[in-house]
N, C-alpha and C positions, 0 to 999 in steps of 0.2 A: 055679468062682467066681474072680473077679479077686483078685490079691494086691496088697498094698501095695508100690509100686515106689519104689526109691531109699530115702532116709532119710524119716522120718516125724516129724510134729509134730501134737499135738492142740491145737486152739484152742477154748476155752470162751467163747462169745459172749454177753455180757450176761446171765449167770446172776446176777441181782441180787435183793436181799432182799425187795423189795416184794411179789413174788408168793408169798412163803412165810409172811408174817406175817398171821395172821388178823385183825389190827387194821387192815390196809392195804386201801385200796379196790382194789388190784391183786391181792389174794389170789386164788389159783386152786388149789383142792385137787388138780386133775388135774396141775398143774405140780409140786406137791410130789412126786408119783410120778415125773414126768419127771426131776427133780433127783436122785432116788435112782438112776435109771438112768444119769444123767450121771456120778454118783460111781463106778458100776461101771466105766464106760469109763476114767475118770481113774485109778482104782486099777490097772486092767490096764495102762495106759500106764506108770505108775510101776514096775510089776512087770517089764515087758519093756524099759524104758529109753527110752521115747518121751517127749521133752520136752513140756511143757505151757505154753501161754501163755493168759492171761485177757484178754479185752477188756471194757471197762466204758464204756458210754455215760454221759456226764456233761456237764451244761450249767450255765453261770453263771446265778445267780438273776435277773439283769436281762434275760435273754433275748438277750444280745448275740450269742451264737454259735449260735442255732437256725437261722439261714438261712431256708429255705423250709419247714422241718418243720411249722410251725404253720398252714400254709395248706391242709392236708388234714384228715383226721379226728382228728389228734393234738392234744391240749392240752399245756401245759407238763408236762415229765416229766424224770426223772433229774437233778434239780437238785443242785448241790453242797451238801454239808452235810446233806442229807436222809438219815436212816439207811436208808431204803428204796432208795437209790441204790447202796449198798455192794454189792460182790460177796459172794455167799453163801459166804464162805471156809470157815466151819466145816463147812457141809453138804458142800462139795466137797473138804474136806481139803487146802486149798492149803498149800503149803510156801513161804513168802514168799521165802526166800533162794535158791530154785532154780526157782521158777515165776513168771516175771515178769507184772506187771500193766500193760497198755497202755490208757491212757485215750483215748477218741475223742469228737469233737464231731459226727461225721456217722455215717450208718448203716454205711458200709463200714469195716472194720477197717484198710484200707490207706490211706485218705484222710487226709493230714496227721497221720499217727501214726508211731510208731517200731516198728511191727510187723515190717517187713522187716529192721530192724537186729537185732531179737531172733532172727528166723528165721536170719539169717546167722550170728549168734553161736553158734547151736546146730548150725551146719553144714547147714542146710536151705535149699535153693536151688530155683529153677525146675527142673521135672522131677521133683522130690521130691513127697511126698504129704502133704497137709494133711487132718486129720480134724476135721470141724466138728460141734459140739454147741451147744445153747443156744437162743436165741430172738431175735426172732421169725423163724420159717422164711421168711416172705414179705417180711421187711424186712431186718434187719441180717444175718441168715444169708445171704439171697439176694444182697444187695449185696456182702458180703464174698466170697462164692463167685465172683461174676462178675469182680470185680477180681483174684482169685487165678487164675481161669481165663485171663484176658487176660495174666497174668504167667507163664503156662505151668506153673503148679503142677498136679499131679494132685489130685483131690478125693475125699473120702469124706464123705458127709453122713448122719449116723445118724438115721434117721427116728423111732425110738422116743425119741430124746433131744432133741427139739425142741418148742418151743411156737410156735403160730401166732396171728395176730390173729383169724382165724376158720378153721375146718376147711377150707372150700373154698379160701380164699386159700393156706393151707399146702400143700394138694394141688397147686394150680396152680403154686406156686413149685417144689415138688419135681419136677414134670414139666418145668418150664423148665430146671432144673438137669440133669435126666436128658438133655434134648435136647442140652445142651452136652457132657456127659461121661456116656456110658451107664452106666459102672460106679460113678458117684458115689453115688446113693441106696442105702443099705444098712440092714439091720435091726441091732438090738443083737446078736443072735446071730451075724450075719455079721461084724460088725466085731470081736467078741471072738475069733472063729475066725481072722480075718486077723491080729489082733495076736498071737495065740499063734504063728502061723506066722512072723510077723516076728521074734518073740523068738528063734526057733530059728536064724535066719539073720543076725541083727544083735545080737550079744552086747553087753551094756551096756558103755559106754565112759566115760572121764572127761569127754568132751564132753557126754554126756547128763546128767552131774551138775554141769554148770557153774553157778557162783554168779552169776546174772544177775538184777538187779533194775531194773525201769523203773517209777518212780513219781514223781509230782510233787506 
């Protein structure tokens, strides 16, 4: 089994409250279970000293920053001020003064954001490993993966810790990511084992405890 190479960082992509509240039209009981598995990965990262960054898709109410997003199947979503747009911080156990939140206006976490600033602050650079969890597998996870791949990061995508727009679309996206990096798609059990091994060879440091906050 492949090991995590270099330093590591976990990126929780768009784990937002709308899918967890039964009063929301986006509620998905299966995703409630996904978020529980997300929490297992995040807690393991905290245990072994892997830093965590959260991505949050958010748009202005007037639609100014949607670009071409509304020309496909998607309607207006992730609007500012809507409680369902908020990151599911309680469920994920976010520690705000140590686990930065990066807001994005596009699908990719790298496009027009401060993600690379945060990665650099944690000492994570191209050649190191990013662990991706969250949703949608075929949209924001996939686009973030591709931009990370083109920046020469190594990737792990935890299949059990993702939500997709549809199961076939999710499977196709995972295969597309595997095509780019064969070691990228992993199961929950596999990433937990890789993180345990990482913890043995990368003792927690002050950098992993850095107080970094990125919010606007």
